[in-house]
N, C-alpha and C positions, 0 to 999 in steps of 0.2 A: 373361592379364594384358594389358589394353588399353593402359594407360599404360606409360611407359618405366621405371617403378620401382614397387616395392611395399615399404612400410615398416610395421613393427609392433614392439611392445615385448613382451618376456617378462622377468619379474623385473627385473634391472637391466641389461638388454641391449637395444639397438636392433638389429633384424635387417633386412636389406635385400636385395632381389633387383632387379638393374638389367639393362636390355637396350637394344638399339638404339643408334643414333647420337644423341648429345645435342647440342642447341643451347643457347643461353644461357637461353631461357625454361624449358626442362626443368630445367636446373641450379638456376634460381631457385625453381621449384616444389618441387624436391627439398629444397633448403636450408630453405625455409619450413616444409614439412611435418616435416622432421627436427627442427628447432628446437622446433616445437610438441610433438612427442613427448618430446624430450629435456628440456624444461622441467620435467617431472615428476621427473626424475632428478638434477638438478644439485646437490642438497643432500648427496649422497654420491657415492662413486666409481661409475662405470658403464662399460660396454663396448659395442662395436659389432662386428658381423660382416656382411660384404657379399659376395654371390655375384656375380662379375663375368664369368663365362664368356660370357654372351650380350650383354655390353656391347661396342659397336662403336666405342668412343672418342668424342671430342667435338670440337667446333670450338674454336679457341683461346680464344674468349670465355667458355667455361665455367670456365677456369682461375682467374681472380680470384674468381669466385663460390664455387668449391669451396675455395680457399685461405682465404677469409674464414670459411666454415663450419667448417673444420678448426681455425682459430684460436679461434673461439667455443667449439667443443667442448672443446678442451684447457683453455681458461680456465674452463670450467664442469665440471671434474672428470672428463672422459673419461680413463680409465686405459689401456684396451687397445682396439686396433682390428685385427681380423683380416680380411684380404682373401683371397678364394678365387677362383683362376682358374688354368687351365692355363698353363704358361710361354708368354709372348708378349712379345717385346722392345718392340714399339711401345706396347702397352698399359702395360707397366711404366714406360716412359719418361714417358708422359703422367701416370700416377699419381704418380710420383716428383716431377714438376714441381709437383703440386698439394698433396701430402700429406706432412706432416712424418713422418720415420721414428721419431724418438725425442727426448724431452726428459727432464728430471729426473723428471717425474711421468707420462709417457705413453710408450707403445711401440706401434708398428705392425709387424705381421708379415704376410708373404704365404705362403699355403699352396696347394699344387696340389689338395688334397682338403678337403672339409668336415670329415671325420672329424678330421684333424690340427688344423684351426682350432678346432673345438669342444673338443678335448682341451686345447689351450693355454689357451683361455678358462677351462675348468674348473680347470686348475692355478693360474690366477690368481685363483680364487675366484668365477668367474661360470659356474655350472652351469645348464644349460638342459634342459628336457624335449625341445624340438625338436632334432633332429640331422640334418634334411634340409630345407634352405631351399626347395628346388624343390617338394617335396611339400607343405609347409606353406602355400606361397603359392598353390597351385593350388586 
């Protein structure tokens, strides 16, 4: 993976693998690509899963970009978002500053393993063939 993210869609789920330290430009590129993919899904409920173990945080300037993306997603029928990463307090702090945990129509959960995240998505009605984000992206 040359870029700092890889995005793709399966069924009604957008999958993401992110890495490295993000600057504002990376966040803007991610947001634009994410919205392009999500635009095909907005007429019904959809979900998102992101693997964050290799993500090394971002500069403060990414936060408004990601907050706006999250608001757009929730306004456009995003129902579930699963974040996968080993417990990391600083990472959790920055993610919580940018990403809503819950609304009446949306829920975000954090899991230490992909298996648990995929199980939750399946329980919410978003079953996928892919069960390993790292293998699929390589």
